[in-house]
Wavefront OBJ file of the C-alpha trace (Angstrom):
o trace
v -37.577 7.048 47.099
v -36.966 10.832 46.862
v -38.433 10.965 43.199
v -41.271 8.994 44.785
v -42.292 12.273 47.433
v -41.036 14.972 44.615
v -43.895 15.257 42.268
v -47.040 15.842 45.441
v -43.966 18.696 46.979
v -43.741 20.121 43.407
v -47.578 20.275 43.352
v -48.462 21.116 46.331
v -45.457 24.026 46.251
v -46.904 25.606 43.287
v -50.312 25.319 43.976
v -50.006 26.873 47.858
v -48.093 29.668 46.678
v -50.397 30.205 43.442
v -53.396 30.369 46.330
v -50.933 32.730 48.278
v -49.945 35.059 45.353
v -53.547 35.410 44.604
v -54.865 36.597 48.063
v -52.030 38.825 48.671
v -53.438 40.496 45.492
v -56.784 41.034 46.515
v -56.172 41.752 50.928
v -53.237 44.358 49.371
v -56.177 46.055 47.255
v -58.020 45.939 50.201
v -55.506 47.788 52.498
v -54.687 50.554 50.184
v -58.195 51.118 49.261
v -59.266 53.562 51.922
v -56.049 55.311 51.378
v -56.698 56.587 48.397
v -60.635 57.257 48.321
v -62.263 54.365 47.246
v -61.736 55.233 43.823
v -61.968 52.132 40.839
v -58.658 53.208 39.711
v -56.525 52.067 42.877
v -57.520 48.410 41.853
v -56.454 48.988 38.024
v -53.007 50.335 39.043
v -52.515 47.518 41.835
v -53.052 44.693 38.926
v -50.436 46.690 37.229
v -48.298 46.935 40.092
v -48.811 42.856 40.295
v -48.017 42.448 36.986
v -44.880 44.391 36.747
v -43.774 42.526 39.776
v -44.680 38.563 37.809
v -42.706 39.869 35.123
v -39.841 41.037 37.698
v -40.387 36.933 39.291
v -40.547 35.820 35.669
v -37.261 37.553 34.745
v -35.885 36.053 38.080
v -37.059 32.602 37.154
v -35.396 32.583 33.910
v -32.374 33.808 35.296
v -31.964 30.794 38.025
v -33.616 28.224 36.060
v -30.731 29.164 33.333
v -27.729 29.556 35.348
v -28.081 27.624 38.629
v -28.155 23.590 39.520
v -32.061 22.841 41.242
v -29.867 22.212 45.032
v -28.312 25.390 44.214
v -31.114 27.856 42.448
v -33.120 25.796 45.515
v -30.942 27.159 48.569
v -31.333 30.441 47.342
v -34.883 30.769 47.038
v -35.442 28.816 50.742
v -33.369 31.576 52.227
v -35.458 34.254 50.119
v -38.814 32.636 51.371
v -38.050 32.577 54.898
v -36.704 36.149 54.895
v -39.751 37.206 53.062
v -42.198 35.508 55.623
v -40.416 36.831 58.817
v -40.992 40.481 57.233
v -44.183 39.692 56.489
v -45.416 38.722 60.007
v -43.125 41.754 61.084
v -44.614 44.504 58.559
v -46.240 47.670 60.395
v -50.101 47.052 60.343
v -50.921 50.988 60.094
v -50.384 52.024 56.408
v -52.273 55.265 56.403
v -49.083 57.020 57.674
v -46.981 55.723 54.270
v -48.929 57.778 51.850
v -46.829 60.307 50.348
v -48.062 63.615 50.117
v -47.762 65.878 46.880
v -46.906 62.873 44.740
v -48.936 61.440 41.940
v -51.934 59.280 43.235
v -50.820 56.756 40.555
v -47.442 56.681 41.623
v -48.450 56.836 45.286
v -50.457 53.749 45.073
v -47.557 51.599 42.895
v -45.189 53.183 46.413
v -46.985 52.007 49.271
v -47.895 48.621 47.301
v -44.218 48.226 46.439
v -43.571 48.755 50.711
v -46.683 46.225 51.460
v -46.371 43.675 48.527
v -43.081 43.668 46.523
v -41.003 41.180 48.476
v -43.536 38.445 48.786
v -45.245 39.020 45.592
v -42.030 38.727 43.618
v -41.297 35.419 45.950
v -44.745 33.878 44.931
v -44.712 34.788 41.289
v -41.304 33.031 40.484
v -42.678 29.773 41.986
v -44.537 28.208 39.100
v -42.025 29.049 36.020
v -38.682 27.877 38.132
v -40.685 24.943 39.531
v -41.796 24.298 36.545
v -38.093 24.176 34.826
v -37.193 22.074 37.233
v -40.023 19.453 36.897
v -38.984 19.510 33.472
v -35.489 19.001 34.136
v -36.171 16.063 35.563
v -37.220 14.407 32.723
v -41.133 15.012 33.378
v -43.728 17.048 30.839
v -44.342 20.071 33.242
v -46.982 22.031 31.232
v -49.943 20.746 33.027
v -48.273 22.394 36.306
v -49.631 25.981 34.772
v -53.201 24.260 34.772
v -52.376 23.563 38.311
v -50.931 26.988 38.976
v -53.953 28.631 37.947
v -56.446 26.671 39.027
v -54.567 27.430 43.037
v -54.958 30.739 41.833
v -58.676 30.886 40.925
v -58.856 28.953 44.372
v -57.395 31.703 46.218
v -59.598 34.493 44.140
v -62.223 32.696 45.184
v -61.492 31.991 49.086
v -61.124 35.915 49.632
v -64.276 37.309 48.906
v -66.522 34.181 50.502
v -64.464 32.827 53.045
v -61.533 35.088 54.082
v -62.619 38.817 53.811
v -66.083 38.429 55.939
v -64.706 36.388 58.463
v -61.174 37.067 59.061
v -60.106 40.670 60.520
v -57.310 42.396 57.843
v -54.957 41.997 60.487
v -55.615 38.737 61.274
v -55.461 38.065 57.366
v -51.819 39.656 57.073
v -50.446 37.334 59.650
v -52.180 33.642 57.939
v -50.506 35.091 54.808
v -46.943 35.567 56.696
v -47.536 31.776 58.051
v -48.464 30.450 54.450
v -45.377 32.088 53.504
v -43.547 30.087 56.391
v -45.374 26.941 55.036
v -44.395 27.565 51.677
v -40.629 27.506 52.624
v -40.665 24.262 53.773
v -42.087 22.710 51.211
v -38.999 24.623 48.724
v -36.671 23.222 50.824
v -38.350 19.632 50.506
v -38.421 19.838 47.247
v -35.100 20.985 46.817
v -33.764 18.284 48.742
v -35.430 15.672 46.138
v -33.212 17.057 43.387
v -30.491 14.701 42.154
v -27.159 16.292 42.412
v -26.059 18.544 39.919
v -29.645 18.417 38.144
v -29.986 21.666 36.202
v -32.970 22.957 35.399
v -32.452 23.846 32.093
v -31.737 21.247 29.217
v -27.652 21.558 28.209
v -28.909 21.049 24.627
v -31.961 22.711 23.341
v -34.258 20.421 21.275
v -35.364 23.458 19.238
v -33.705 26.393 17.981
v -34.852 29.756 20.169
v -38.179 30.990 18.916
v -37.891 34.108 16.215
v -38.300 37.851 17.247
v -41.625 37.415 15.470
v -43.076 34.643 17.439
v -42.105 36.590 20.538
v -43.749 39.612 19.504
v -46.955 37.547 18.378
v -46.733 36.067 22.112
v -46.587 39.389 23.768
v -49.527 40.998 21.660
v -52.057 38.356 22.192
v -51.206 38.127 25.750
v -51.818 41.816 26.118
v -55.276 41.422 24.785
v -57.248 39.883 27.613
v -54.829 41.629 30.515
v -55.480 44.811 29.182
v -59.392 43.892 28.756
v -59.155 42.526 32.722
v -58.235 45.723 33.487
v -60.788 48.023 31.580
v -63.925 45.292 32.483
v -62.779 45.722 36.365
v -62.736 49.469 35.707
v -66.176 49.180 34.089
v -67.593 47.192 36.590
v -66.447 49.105 39.687
v -67.285 52.678 38.314
v -70.985 52.272 38.453
v -71.111 49.572 41.461
v -68.737 49.326 44.168
v -64.840 49.044 44.335
v -64.304 45.681 46.601
v -62.456 42.180 46.668
v -65.250 40.728 45.653
v -66.248 42.566 42.237
v -62.685 42.575 41.426
v -62.838 38.873 41.517
v -64.886 38.370 38.733
v -62.949 39.448 36.175
v -59.831 38.410 37.398
v -61.381 35.025 38.020
v -62.332 34.326 34.603
v -58.999 35.499 33.203
v -57.146 32.902 35.111
v -60.215 30.488 34.560
v -59.358 30.770 30.501
v -55.765 30.099 31.332
v -56.988 26.649 32.939
v -59.085 26.099 29.825
v -56.897 26.804 27.334
v -53.874 24.779 28.930
v -55.815 21.670 29.509
v -56.127 19.186 26.871
v -59.827 19.107 27.746
v -60.516 22.695 27.653
v -58.927 23.441 24.250
v -61.921 22.120 22.216
v -63.554 25.103 23.195
v -60.900 27.060 21.300
v -62.825 27.018 17.621
v -66.425 28.268 19.059
v -64.216 30.673 20.991
v -62.981 32.362 18.549
v -66.008 31.974 16.078
v -67.802 34.273 19.208
v -64.987 36.748 19.459
v -66.646 39.431 16.673
v -70.217 38.678 19.016
v -68.855 38.926 22.054
v -66.358 42.215 21.218
v -69.772 43.581 20.432
v -71.054 42.663 23.687
v -68.296 44.420 25.612
v -68.662 47.906 23.771
v -72.839 48.272 23.807
v -72.575 49.566 27.421
v -69.489 51.812 27.190
v -71.262 53.280 23.963
v -74.878 53.605 25.173
v -74.032 55.129 28.408
v -77.203 53.784 30.057
v -77.559 52.569 33.210
v -77.910 49.001 33.269
v -79.458 46.381 35.672
v -76.685 45.058 37.658
v -77.512 41.415 36.797
v -77.242 42.055 33.085
v -74.075 44.785 33.203
v -71.966 41.333 35.128
v -73.618 38.878 32.439
v -72.656 40.409 29.376
v -68.878 41.725 30.421
v -68.156 39.156 32.305
v -69.401 36.520 29.569
v -67.941 38.195 26.815
v -64.468 38.851 28.748
v -64.879 35.124 29.288
v -64.998 34.309 25.352
v -61.920 36.455 24.122
v -59.761 35.478 26.927
v -60.250 32.111 26.288
v -59.526 32.482 22.261
v -56.452 34.923 23.093
v -55.384 32.078 25.775
v -55.632 29.077 23.598
v -53.571 30.929 20.916
v -50.880 31.097 23.111
v -51.085 27.286 24.351
v -51.206 26.447 20.842
v -48.104 28.206 19.992
v -46.022 27.357 23.286
v -42.067 26.103 22.480
v -40.133 23.237 23.650
v -40.309 22.837 27.029
v -36.340 24.064 26.816
v -37.913 27.394 26.403
v -40.610 27.364 29.212
v -39.193 30.040 31.518
v -38.831 32.592 28.215
v -42.074 31.961 27.144
v -43.665 32.454 30.640
v -41.571 35.710 30.305
v -42.888 37.059 27.183
v -46.289 36.020 28.096
v -46.076 38.184 31.631
v -44.561 41.041 29.217
v -47.843 41.375 27.122
v -49.556 41.507 30.224
v -47.313 43.966 31.600
v -47.392 46.238 28.863
v -51.289 46.150 28.656
v -51.437 47.045 32.357
v -49.676 50.063 32.241
v -51.283 51.146 29.136
v -54.923 51.068 30.978
v -53.354 52.542 34.214
v -50.810 54.614 33.505
v -50.681 55.750 30.067
v -54.478 55.781 29.411
v -55.332 58.188 32.059
v -52.819 60.911 31.174
v -53.269 60.315 27.213
v -56.968 60.311 27.056
v -60.061 62.298 27.993
v -61.932 59.375 27.502
v -62.108 55.735 28.248
v -60.795 55.246 24.538
v -57.910 52.322 25.897
v -61.247 50.098 26.161
v -62.810 50.284 22.537
v -58.892 50.409 21.335
v -58.519 47.067 23.394
v -61.529 45.472 21.915
v -60.545 46.678 18.235
v -56.846 44.892 19.060
v -58.466 41.799 20.118
v -60.474 41.923 16.320
v -56.852 42.683 14.945
v -55.497 39.575 16.679
v -58.351 37.316 15.328
v -57.334 38.480 11.826
v -53.560 37.907 12.223
v -54.004 34.334 13.931
v -54.673 31.093 12.001
v -58.353 29.957 12.715
v -60.937 27.704 12.119
v -62.164 27.567 8.619
v -66.076 29.048 7.629
v -67.895 28.439 4.570
v -67.703 31.377 2.306
v -71.245 31.272 1.216
v -74.813 30.607 2.589
v -76.088 27.709 0.778
v -78.080 24.615 2.018
v -77.630 22.190 4.615
v -74.715 22.559 7.022
v -73.434 25.936 5.950
v -77.036 27.407 6.475
v -77.082 26.419 9.818
v -73.625 27.222 10.408
v -74.326 30.579 9.497
v -77.701 30.587 11.852
v -75.343 30.509 14.864
v -72.784 32.718 13.717
v -76.144 35.213 13.616
v -77.435 34.374 16.816
v -74.760 36.063 19.248
v -74.610 39.006 16.993
v -77.950 39.361 16.411
v -78.482 39.718 20.630
v -75.375 42.099 20.725
v -77.659 44.184 18.095
v -80.786 44.571 20.424
v -79.295 45.328 23.215
v -77.604 48.222 21.230
v -80.800 49.137 19.749
v -82.595 49.258 23.008
v -79.915 51.295 24.696
v -78.396 53.999 22.159
v -80.177 57.118 21.766
v -83.060 57.253 19.942
v -81.716 59.976 17.438
v -78.733 57.500 16.605
v -81.346 54.630 16.574
v -81.621 54.317 12.467
v -77.820 54.597 11.926
v -76.939 51.703 14.522
v -79.734 49.832 12.624
v -77.902 50.826 9.533
v -74.730 49.250 11.022
v -76.467 46.072 12.801
v -77.689 45.220 9.534
v -74.664 45.285 7.670
v -73.045 43.708 10.690
v -74.886 40.451 9.943
v -74.903 40.510 6.374
v -70.740 40.541 6.165
v -71.258 37.363 8.938
v -73.825 35.513 7.266
v -71.845 35.832 4.013
v -68.293 37.279 4.802
v -65.437 35.546 4.218
v -64.135 34.064 7.557
v -63.012 35.399 11.155
v -60.562 37.480 9.057
v -63.333 39.813 7.240
v -65.689 39.734 10.045
v -62.941 40.786 12.395
v -62.087 44.008 10.219
v -65.609 44.849 9.939
v -66.601 44.452 13.692
v -63.652 46.514 14.243
v -64.722 49.201 11.428
v -68.046 49.482 12.891
v -66.926 49.609 16.348
v -64.624 52.556 15.604
v -67.422 54.684 13.454
v -70.448 53.939 15.904
v -67.926 55.080 19.337
v -67.028 58.318 17.783
v -70.675 58.861 16.039
v -72.293 58.178 19.569
v -69.741 60.345 21.729
v -72.253 62.778 23.392
v -71.900 66.699 23.517
v -69.668 68.193 26.096
v -68.571 71.778 27.110
v -65.425 69.806 28.667
v -63.929 67.144 29.771
v -61.198 65.925 32.189
v -59.592 62.794 33.246
v -58.257 62.029 36.564
v -57.157 59.351 38.727
v -60.400 59.347 40.357
v -62.238 59.457 37.134
v -63.843 60.887 34.436
v -65.769 64.306 34.709
v -67.404 66.165 31.999
v -69.338 69.265 31.993
v -72.719 69.671 30.259
v -75.181 72.065 28.497
v -78.942 71.598 28.397
v -80.055 72.019 24.636
v -81.493 75.418 25.738
v -78.861 76.493 27.501
v -80.936 77.303 30.738
v -78.473 75.157 32.497
v -75.064 73.427 33.294
v -74.335 70.009 34.709
v -71.487 67.964 35.719
v -71.631 64.260 34.967
v -68.828 61.711 36.975
v -68.764 58.394 34.768
v -72.467 57.919 34.293
v -73.939 59.982 37.692
v -75.190 63.297 37.891
v -72.810 65.341 40.551
v -74.954 68.353 40.304
v -76.559 71.061 38.328
v -77.041 75.120 38.015
v -79.231 76.731 36.184
v -78.166 79.896 34.052
v -81.546 82.236 34.605
v -82.742 83.637 37.476
v -83.060 80.665 39.116
v -79.095 80.472 39.463
v -78.883 80.774 43.398
v -81.647 77.820 43.568
v -79.855 74.411 45.280
v -80.957 71.900 42.602
v -80.936 67.775 42.094
v -80.489 66.025 45.527
v -80.302 69.351 46.990
v -83.682 71.331 46.524
v -84.758 73.163 49.725
v -88.105 71.390 49.612
v -85.714 68.114 50.163
v -84.415 66.327 53.130
v -81.277 68.868 52.899
v -83.940 71.560 53.271
v -85.329 69.980 56.607
v -81.349 69.867 57.892
v -80.794 73.240 57.210
v -83.793 74.680 58.489
v -83.200 72.789 61.985
v -79.660 74.168 62.170
v -81.067 77.642 61.833
v -83.274 76.893 65.067
v -80.232 75.230 66.243
v -77.556 78.125 65.716
v -78.951 80.940 64.831
v -76.034 83.370 65.322
v -74.083 81.538 62.511
v -72.906 77.581 62.263
v -69.407 76.010 61.122
v -70.268 73.622 58.456
v -68.652 70.744 57.169
v -69.372 68.827 53.566
v -67.390 65.932 52.432
v -67.669 66.031 48.897
v -67.755 69.029 46.841
v -69.646 68.241 43.349
v -70.148 71.730 41.771
v -70.742 73.268 45.246
v -74.281 73.406 45.348
v -74.686 72.996 49.309
v -73.031 76.661 49.452
v -76.450 77.988 48.249
v -77.733 77.054 52.068
v -74.978 79.333 53.574
v -75.488 82.025 55.512
v -73.537 85.311 55.464
v -72.631 84.078 59.385
v -71.734 80.604 58.717
v -68.283 79.519 58.139
v -68.598 76.449 55.408
v -65.489 73.994 54.731
v -65.462 71.335 51.692
v -63.384 67.839 51.513
v -62.663 67.186 47.883
v -60.446 64.215 46.620
v -60.563 65.218 43.163
v -58.214 68.226 41.984
v -60.562 68.740 38.795
v -63.690 68.658 40.465
v -62.819 71.640 42.975
v -61.006 73.565 39.875
v -64.609 72.899 38.010
v -66.625 74.418 40.679
v -64.321 77.101 41.221
v -64.483 77.819 37.485
v -67.436 80.838 37.137
v -67.745 79.911 33.458
v -69.480 77.024 34.345
v -70.557 77.203 37.908
v -70.755 80.089 40.634
v -72.358 78.447 43.574
v -69.185 78.478 45.692
v -68.351 82.108 43.923
v -71.808 83.460 44.890
v -71.479 82.265 48.521
v -72.478 85.469 51.077
v -68.623 83.938 52.779
v -66.458 82.066 50.553
v -66.314 78.650 51.085
v -62.678 77.122 52.547
v -61.769 73.881 50.299
v -59.396 71.148 51.513
v -57.857 69.048 49.103
v -57.729 65.360 50.035
v -59.601 62.397 51.435
v -62.433 63.306 53.653
v -62.030 60.809 56.542
v -57.836 61.732 56.281
v -58.946 65.171 56.292
v -60.923 65.221 59.257
v -58.120 63.100 61.662
v -56.039 66.069 60.950
v -58.549 68.978 62.320
v -59.149 69.733 65.906
v -61.786 68.061 68.004
v -65.281 69.774 67.902
v -64.565 71.682 64.563
v -68.341 71.322 63.222
v -72.138 72.213 64.135
v -72.777 70.442 60.710
v -71.165 67.660 58.825
v -72.399 66.329 56.113
v -71.444 63.222 54.442
v -72.036 63.757 50.547
v -69.546 61.235 48.597
v -72.145 58.582 47.926
v -74.224 59.541 45.439
v -71.856 58.179 43.056
v -73.223 54.148 42.275
v -69.508 53.476 43.111
v -69.434 53.875 46.719
v -66.561 54.750 49.150
v -66.979 51.943 51.613
v -64.529 53.316 53.626
v -65.915 56.247 54.888
v -69.309 54.102 56.242
v -67.261 52.423 58.996
v -67.665 52.555 62.312
v -63.918 53.904 62.691
v -64.936 56.511 59.920
v -68.048 57.781 61.912
v -65.732 57.760 65.299
v -63.651 60.368 63.419
v -66.885 62.518 62.641
v -67.930 62.469 66.288
v -64.773 63.970 67.102
v -65.083 66.734 65.189
v -68.535 67.603 65.781
v -69.800 70.319 68.345
v -71.681 69.151 71.715
v -75.341 69.170 69.834
v -73.893 68.799 66.194
v -75.458 66.670 63.663
v -74.020 64.119 61.063
v -75.827 64.250 57.559
v -75.766 61.328 55.054
v -76.421 61.803 51.283
v -77.149 58.168 50.361
v -78.407 57.988 47.075
v -77.859 55.137 45.108
v -79.302 53.263 42.110
v -77.938 49.946 43.264
v -77.361 49.649 47.205
v -79.892 50.702 50.267
v -77.246 52.024 52.480
v -79.939 53.300 54.861
v -79.849 50.419 57.397
v -76.454 49.776 57.147
v -75.102 53.779 58.133
v -78.156 53.565 60.608
v -76.970 50.728 62.443
v -72.899 51.756 62.293
v -73.997 55.052 63.540
v -76.317 52.987 66.582
v -73.001 51.045 67.406
v -70.845 54.485 68.560
v -74.204 55.801 70.477
v -75.463 58.022 67.839
v -79.277 57.918 67.070
v -80.570 57.842 63.459
v -83.265 59.137 61.077
v -83.998 58.945 57.484
v -85.927 60.766 54.799
v -86.474 59.074 51.047
v -87.857 62.141 48.973
v -89.445 62.022 45.557
v -90.306 65.507 44.101
v -93.543 66.076 42.589
v -93.678 66.970 39.044
v -93.945 70.618 39.517
v -90.595 70.516 41.577
v -88.329 68.745 38.949
v -89.629 70.583 36.146
v -87.952 73.947 38.223
v -85.494 72.811 39.744
v -84.542 69.659 38.355
v -85.108 68.031 41.611
v -83.890 63.741 42.045
v -85.373 61.665 43.989
v -82.668 61.076 47.092
v -81.988 59.400 50.108
v -80.826 61.077 53.185
v -80.136 59.851 56.593
v -79.473 62.015 59.896
v -77.210 60.813 63.496
v -77.112 62.520 66.699
v -78.110 62.641 70.205
v -81.581 61.803 71.031
v -82.486 65.054 71.237
v -81.381 66.433 67.989
v -83.590 63.302 66.569
v -86.253 64.329 68.520
v -86.964 67.417 65.943
v -86.582 65.436 62.838
v -89.188 63.176 64.227
v -91.200 66.047 64.143
v -91.333 66.449 60.640
v -91.419 63.110 59.525
v -87.980 61.500 59.360
v -88.445 57.853 59.757
v -86.271 55.479 61.901
v -84.397 53.257 59.798
v -84.794 49.247 59.461
v -81.925 47.119 61.091
v -78.778 46.324 59.199
v -75.389 45.086 59.220
v -72.471 47.554 61.240
v -69.595 48.064 58.686
v -66.396 48.366 60.378
v -62.677 48.432 58.827
v -62.218 45.168 59.116
v -65.593 43.530 57.777
v -67.078 46.153 55.547
v -69.002 44.251 52.688
v -71.616 46.219 51.643
v -72.747 44.063 49.074
v -75.219 42.498 50.893
v -77.036 45.616 50.788
v -77.333 45.712 47.308
v -81.296 46.068 46.316
v -83.453 43.065 44.779
v -84.566 43.207 41.360
l 1 2 3 4 5 6 7 8 9 10 11 12 13 14 15 16 17 18 19 20 21 22 23 24 25 26 27 28 29 30 31 32 33 34 35 36 37 38 39 40 41 42 43 44 45 46 47 48 49 50 51 52 53 54 55 56 57 58 59 60 61 62 63 64 65 66 67 68 69 70 71 72 73 74 75 76 77 78 79 80 81 82 83 84 85 86 87 88 89 90 91 92 93 94 95 96 97 98 99 100 101 102 103 104 105 106 107 108 109 110 111 112 113 114 115 116 117 118 119 120 121 122 123 124 125 126 127 128 129 130 131 132 133 134 135 136 137 138 139 140 141 142 143 144 145 146 147 148 149 150 151 152 153 154 155 156 157 158 159 160 161 162 163 164 165 166 167 168 169 170 171 172 173 174 175 176 177 178 179 180 181 182 183 184 185 186 187 188 189 190 191 192 193 194 195 196 197 198 199 200 201 202 203 204 205 206 207 208 209 210 211 212 213 214 215 216 217 218 219 220 221 222 223 224 225 226 227 228 229 230 231 232 233 234 235 236 237 238 239 240 241 242 243 244 245 246 247 248 249 250 251 252 253 254 255 256 257 258 259 260 261 262 263 264 265 266 267 268 269 270 271 272 273 274 275 276 277 278 279 280 281 282 283 284 285 286 287 288 289 290 291 292 293 294 295 296 297 298 299 300 301 302 303 304 305 306 307 308 309 310 311 312 313 314 315 316 317 318 319 320 321 322 323 324 325 326 327 328 329 330 331 332 333 334 335 336 337 338 339 340 341 342 343 344 345 346 347 348 349 350 351 352 353 354 355 356 357 358 359 360 361 362 363 364 365 366 367 368 369 370 371 372 373 374 375 376 377 378 379 380 381 382 383 384 385 386 387 388 389 390 391 392 393 394 395 396 397 398 399 400 401 402 403 404 405 406 407 408 409 410 411 412 413 414 415 416 417 418 419 420 421 422 423 424 425 426 427 428 429 430 431 432 433 434 435 436 437 438 439 440 441 442 443 444 445 446 447 448 449 450 451 452 453 454 455 456 457 458 459 460 461 462 463 464 465 466 467 468 469 470 471 472 473 474 475 476 477 478 479 480 481 482 483 484 485 486 487 488 489 490 491 492 493 494 495 496 497 498 499 500 501 502 503 504 505 506 507 508 509 510 511 512 513 514 515 516 517 518 519 520 521 522 523 524 525 526 527 528 529 530 531 532 533 534 535 536 537 538 539 540 541 542 543 544 545 546 547 548 549 550 551 552 553 554 555 556 557 558 559 560 561 562 563 564 565 566 567 568 569 570 571 572 573 574 575 576 577 578 579 580 581 582 583 584 585 586 587 588 589 590 591 592 593 594 595 596 597 598 599 600 601 602 603 604 605 606 607 608 609 610 611 612 613 614 615 616 617 618 619 620 621 622 623 624 625 626 627 628 629 630 631 632 633 634 635 636 637 638 639 640 641 642 643 644 645 646 647 648 649 650 651 652 653 654 655 656 657 658 659 660 661 662 663 664 665 666 667 668 669 670 671 672 673 674 675 676 677 678 679 680 681 682 683 684 685 686 687 688 689 690 691 692 693 694 695 696 697 698 699 700 701 702 703 704 705 706 707 708 709 710 711 712 713 714 715 716 717 718 719 720
């Protein structure tokens, strides 16, 4: 009778734990993200943390499975599950005070995640390998449970951004997670109760010898490639879009889905095709990186996610084919998670310190080709002949031709001839090459060569937790610019136009209107706050009687803005502006009330939107530091999102009126001061908005209200 109910209990316990684990990952990332300025590196570091905890969980599962009987091990696990469930339900809700000042941001994220999510993650991560080992100990095939686990994980990933985050406040989400853990403890108790007396997870005599170190090393390496690309791909997407759970889900869902495909008998049939497509997939992923062009969001997502899916299926398919005897199941899980840990630690912790650019991305792509060359693969014809062989060559050429076309369309014009040569040579290798090994080597050499060839010139490149910042000079030396990721953050001329504001901040644009209004409101001088430093361009508007304070989260940005070799806006200001290091929202909460006559939020010109600066609670913090009659100003220029309706509606929810202006410079202004199109919004009392009505500012359209509990700005994405 017990055995009759044991299989459903195993399935329910593994499925619920996997669902809860990946819901927890997204929830923890969502909780921590605002504390560190909304940077995409938060999620990359979170992936590293969760991979490390999963590795520790697998090690714990391996220890229990090989040393304790199922009843004894189950009793230990049930007690731990109950303790973790109670701790989760009673955990503190306010995380802002848990940040550690003066600590490296990456280490800070890891420490905060350990406090918030460490115990439940460790508990849930042990479930699949431990219960699979117990299932095997009862004389049953456990490998299909791996697909069950990854399928439930995928369900948790998809449920969070579409069903959980949009409808449940964060506090309710955390409580629900605690109750899921309590239910899991009950299921685990049921699994333990159905164990026959004396049943052990590990068989006394393993059916096969232990896998050799070479085989274990291959597991580590093959598992590391897709795990590293998971982190790198997520960063590539979030850097120019928005760091949010919905965009985190795509790469992670593909990563888990590839396990489901690889470890199911039917899905494994896709492995030969995936192997053949790996070189083309690697090329498709590499093109956006090297071209440094602004792609339409759907095209970028389709290219990166589709290519990543091919590589992940190929790598995980080989893991499935090389899996050991069931007696070494937990050791196999440990090796796979160890490879993931090494790769995510490399991307999140090592690469930002060692590399000034995102070199981990091409390194991981070449690693995928190395793995392809090392592993046994499908036999390919070595020459092009009539009939089937010619058709096979055509099938191989088609995906590469698509990747080559994307490359030629997006590389700089001066480099197009070189790119064409490489594409032609690559096509020749594919058509008459000697199979996947030769193709992988040829593609790897091409990627390394072209990555170096297309690296743009720069005066200085700095990489921090918050991203990569480059200083570039115009070809004629007339201007110096700062590029963060792919977005211009500021520009200053080196000639007689040196003191003029440029780009988004020209005097003929909306910001000029704002300061003209300030001169009327506060002719004697004003206190001005600016969230987001850039190169300090707004300091060009400062008067001798003004006091300006900047808030900037990235230490490197501050150093560059203060370095007179590149920019002098701060140094040339009539009264030296004060610069405060820290997240704008958190820094403002530490200031006295009524500190500013004008507060400018200029943290949105990057296409990675720090959404936590747009919520109702954030606006309440801004209003607190405004003096009576003061005005809030938002710089909302963005290639992909129309933020104006949501910001205006959110401002209205706390009693503020709002007006907006979209600026399109004429050709003369663009030539003279490098003026760029921009979108600005002002918010304040009705009397203050009346002055903007007189000069043509418009009342924005209706939009959603954004709050800390409900912040989904993807609904604001511009339509193609």
